[in-house]
N, C-alpha and C positions, 0 to 999 in steps of 0.2 A: 129332446134334442140337446146335444152337448153345447155348452157355451163356447163361443169363439173368443180367444184372447186377442188383444190388440197386437198385431204382428209388425207394427211400425216401430223400428228400433231407432229412428232418428231422434236427435235431441230437439226438444221444443223450447224455443226462446220466448220469454215474456217481453214482447216489444215495448209495452208501456213502461215496465220497470226500468229497462235500459235507456229509454228516452228521458225519463226523469233523472237518472244518474248523469247522463250526458249534459242535460240542461243545468244541473246543479254545479257540475265541474266548470262549465262555461261561465256561469255567473260568478263563481269564486275567482276565476282568472280575470274577469273584467274588473272586479272589485280591487284586485291587486294592482292592476294597471291604472285604474282611476285614482287610487290612493297615492301615497307618496312613492316617487320613483326610487328604485333600489339605489342606496348610497354606495358609491364605489368604496372598495375596501382600502383603508389607509394602512399602508405598510411602512415599516422602518426603512431607512436608507441602508445600503450595503455597508458592512463594517468588517474589520479584521477578525479572524478567528482568534479566540482566546485560549485555544488548546492546540496541542501538537497532533497531527494526523498520524496514527500508528499504522505504518505499512509493513514494518519488519517483524512484528511479533509472530506471525504465522509462516514466515519465510523458512523453507526447508523442512517443514514438519508434515507428517502424514496423518490424515484423519480418516477413520472408518465412518462412512455415511450409510445409514440404513433408511428404510421408509419412515421410520418413527423419529428420526433425528429432527430436532426443531430447526426452523429455517435460519435462525441466528447462528447455529453451529454448522451449517452446511459449508461446503467448500466455497471459498471466495471471500469477499468483503461484504459485511452486513451493515446496512444503514438503518439504524433504529428509528430515525425520524420518518423516513419514507417506507419502512418495512419492506426492503427489497435486498436482494443479494446480487452483487456485481462480481464477475468472475476474475478480473485482473486489476492491478493497482492503477493503471492508466485510466481505465474506464471508471474506477472508483473516484479518482481525483476529478475527472470530468463531471461525474454525477454530483459530488458535493459542492462543486463550483457552479453547477448548472441552475437553470431557472426553476425547475420543479422543486429541487431540494431547498433552494433559498425561499421559495414561496411557502413551502411547508414550515420553514422556520419563522415565517412572518416578515420576510424582508423582500424589498423590491430589488431589481437589478440596477437601480440608480445609485450613484455615489455622491456623497456630499461634496459640494464645490468648496475648495479651500480659498480662504480670503488671503489678501496680501500680507496681513499681519501674521497669520498662521504660518505662511511660507517663510517669512523672515525669522520667526521664532525657531522653526525647524532647522534653518540654516545655522542659526546661532548655537543650537544644541549640538549639531553635527560638528561645528567648528571647535566647540569646547572639548568634545570627545577626541578629536584629532590632536589638539594641543596636549591633552592628558597622556595620549599614547606617546607623543614626542618627549614629554617630560619623563615618562617611565623608561625611556631608552637611556640606559646608563652604559658608558663606554667600558668601565671596568668589568661590569657584569657580562657584557658582550664578549670581551676578551677571555673571560673565564669559561664561557660556553664554548668558544672556539678551541681553547686548550683541551677541554674535555672531549670534544669531537675528535681532535687529533689523536689523543690518547686511545680513544676507542678504535680508531682506524689502525693505529700501530698494534694494539692488542689483537685485532682481527687478523692482520698480516702475520704476526708471530704464530697465531693458532694455525693458520693455513700452512706455514712452513713446517711446523711440528707434525701436522697431518701428513704432509708430503714425505717427511723423514720416516714416519711410521710405515707408510705404504711401501717405501723403498726397502726398509728392513724386512718387511713381510715377504716381498718378492725375492729377496736374497735367501731367506730361509726356505722358500719353495724350491729355488734352484738347487740348494744344497741337498734337499730331500731327493730331488730327481737324480742327482749324481750318486747318492748313496744307493738308491734303488737300482741304478744301472750296474753298480759294482756287485750288488747282491744277486743279480741275474734276472730281475724282472723290471721291465721298463714302463709298463702301463697296464691298462685294462683292456686287453683284447685287440689292440690296434695293430694292424699288419704293416702300416706305413712306417718307413724308417725315416727318422729325422737326422739331418746332417748338420 
């Protein structure tokens, strides 16, 4: 007689082995809970950006994108911190000011509270800047700038008048050519209308 093969194609699971794996995982989880509780991540307070956001470099440029183009060179704005591409500048600004991006940078969304002394110092600095601007304001220099502006305006007007004269002279030469053509016996290119 011929041997019969096992025709049962179902997978057989070793229940004992998987029970041991499940128990091991449960004990590891219990040990983690019984041990020290997970420390909350300490993040820095939110601070000013120390770089300028470049939004204009790709403005008005065309890029050929293929399947093999790296993600950083795809169309849109690439964030190398979060490794994502954002399609337009408004969404890119929202992204870099957002919670996910700041968290990836290691900062929380909390801002350091300013003390009274810090505010007073800031007011003093701003006041000094305003005073320096007022000192820089020189009457003679301002008068010189106004004269230069007036001279530019006069030069612009003169140029406009010259341009008008040139146009008028060109129109006169065209009229003279029309008169000469009429005297010679041809008045235009195939027009049957008579002009009076």
